[in-house]
C-alpha positions, -999 to +999 in steps of 0.1 A: +001+002+001+027+026+007+041+023-029+004+029-040+005+060-019+036+071-033+020+063-068-008+087-058+015+115-044+037+115-073+012+108-100+027+107-138+063+123-129+069+092-104+099+077-121+127+051-115+134+034-091+097+033-080+080+029-114+094+025-151+077+025-185+071-008-199+056+003-235+035+032-244+013+046-214+017+011-196+041+014-167+051-008-137+051+000-099+081-016-085+083-033-051+110-057-036+104-076-003+135-097+005+146-113-026+111-114-039+103-088-067+067-076-071+051-055-101+021-041-105+009-028-142-008+006-144-015+037-165-028+070-160-063+078-180-076+106-197-088+119-162-050+115-147-065+087-126-041+060-119-056+027-130-042-004-114-042-033-141-024-063-129-002-075-102+023-103-104+058-115-091+085-109-114+107-137-121+127-128-150+150-100-162+121-084-182+084-084-179+068-115-195+047-109-227+018-129-213+021-101-180+021-073-209-006-085-227-030-085-194-022-049-191-028-039-225-061-059-226-070-043-193-063-009-204-082-012-234-110-024-218-109+007-194-105+030-220-135+016-240-156+020-208-146+056-207-154+063-242-188+046-240-198+071-209-188+101-226-215+120-238-215+145-269-215+174-242-182+162-230-196+151-195-193+115-179-224+096-175-223+077-136-205+045-138-225+013-139-222-010-106-211-045-106-188-065-125-195-075-163-220-045-166 
């Protein structure tokens, strides 16, 4: 939670060693506990809100393609939901409750 609070305070300008860019808007929050490395993929949406996409234990030198794919798919899903909620006037409709709705 401390790393997420740091991300909240630092916003999009929080940089290495706390975060690093993966590709495009996709970034990783970096955390180590003992010898275990944890990562959380995230991005900042058009509202400058940090959207946490996927957490995992990093066992390799670079982020696995399967983890990046999950992040990209969840990022695209979030952006599609925002686009649907947008109205012609630029206002946002209220979010729908529940999963899968």
